[in-house]
C-alpha positions, -999 to 999 in steps of 0.1 A, spaced: 153 -283 628 160 -285 592 172 -260 570 146 -235 554 136 -244 520 139 -223 489 104 -207 494 111 -196 529 147 -184 520 133 -161 495 109 -147 518 128 -142 549 165 -134 557 188 -163 568 171 -167 602 140 -188 608 108 -168 610 91 -165 643 58 -156 630 38 -166 601 45 -145 569 22 -115 562 -3 -114 534 19 -93 513 48 -117 516 28 -146 508 12 -130 477 47 -119 465 62 -154 472 32 -170 454 35 -148 425 73 -154 422 71 -192 424 40 -199 403 32 -187 370 1 -163 363 -27 -180 345 -31 -171 309 -56 -143 299 -89 -154 289 -94 -157 251 -121 -136 234 -150 -155 225 -184 -168 236 -188 -169 273 -207 -198 289 -227 -197 321 -242 -170 343 -227 -134 341 -234 -107 368 -252 -79 355 -262 -43 367 -272 -44 403 -255 -79 411 -282 -97 393 -276 -128 371 -282 -125 335 -276 -149 305 -247 -135 281 -255 -130 244 -241 -162 228 -225 -156 193 -205 -182 174 -183 -175 143 -188 -197 113 -157 -215 102 -143 -203 70 -151 -225 41 -123 -248 30 -111 -242 -6 -114 -273 -27 -100 -282 -61 -129 -304 -68 -155 -292 -94 -190 -284 -83 -214 -309 -100 -250 -298 -107 -275 -325 -110 -310 -318 -128 -338 -332 -108 -372 -334 -128 -402 -332 -106 -432 -344 -124 -467 -348 -112 -481 -384 -104 -489 -401 -138 -521 -422 -139 -509 -454 -153 -536 -472 -175 -538 -498 -200 -525 -478 -229 -489 -463 -232 -480 -433 -213 -455 -405 -225 -433 -397 -195 -398 -388 -182 -380 -419 -171 -366 -416 -137 -339 -442 -144 -325 -428 -176 -337 -392 -174 -351 -393 -211 -384 -386 -224 -401 -418 -234 -434 -434 -245 -439 -466 -220 -439 -502 -233 -467 -524 -219 -465 -558 -206 -496 -577 -193 -496 -603 -166 -521 -620 -144 -533 -602 -114 -560 -602 -88 -587 -598 -112 -576 -627 -135 -575 -651 -106 -609 -642 -92 -626 -644 -128 -608 -682 -131 -621 -690 -96 -658 -678 -104 -658 -698 -137 -645 -730 -118 -672 -725 -94 -698 -724 -122 -687 -754 -136 -672 -744 -167 -651 -766 -190 -614 -764 -186 -611 -745 -220 -631 -717 -203 -607 -715 -172 -578 -708 -196 -597 -678 -211 -591 -653 -183 -554 -657 -189 -556 -646 -227 -578 -617 -222 -557 -585 -216 -588 -566 -203 -586 -590 -171 -549 -587 -164 -526 -561 -147 -503 -537 -169 -467 -530 -162 -453 -500 -178 -414 -502 -190 -387 -478 -204 -379 -483 -239 -342 -471 -234 -332 -488 -201 -360 -514 -198 -367 -502 -162 -401 -507 -146 -415 -472 -143 -452 -480 -132 -479 -506 -128 -517 -505 -135 -537 -530 -113 -572 -538 -124 -581 -547 -88 
């Protein structure tokens, strides 16, 4: 038989054991050889906790918010203007430009829209002369109107006739 290992040598005298070690001897030997687990950290517990009377209950969960990280960056504040919907018509509108954030009077630009092309088609069906077919392209009352900012030239709205 081989010589007893370090575990058996620590538990028994130099002779080989004739019976298995007792409970006390094994717990002492286990605690000596293996380190004890670390104590639980304080914090939120997860899972089922036994309450009074041995019944399970959910633990009260709490979480600490992390501390804010200090920063050397300055806080920038942006002004946001909220305005009511503006009815764009066929005349200039005073408004706040969303592109350049200035108070402006819109500039108008007329272009051919659905009403212009329908009026040209109806004139063609009636058999009008070619000169009358160009008439809807010259009348601003039949065209759609685009509103532009005077400062940044951005399109701020459109009025469609049809």
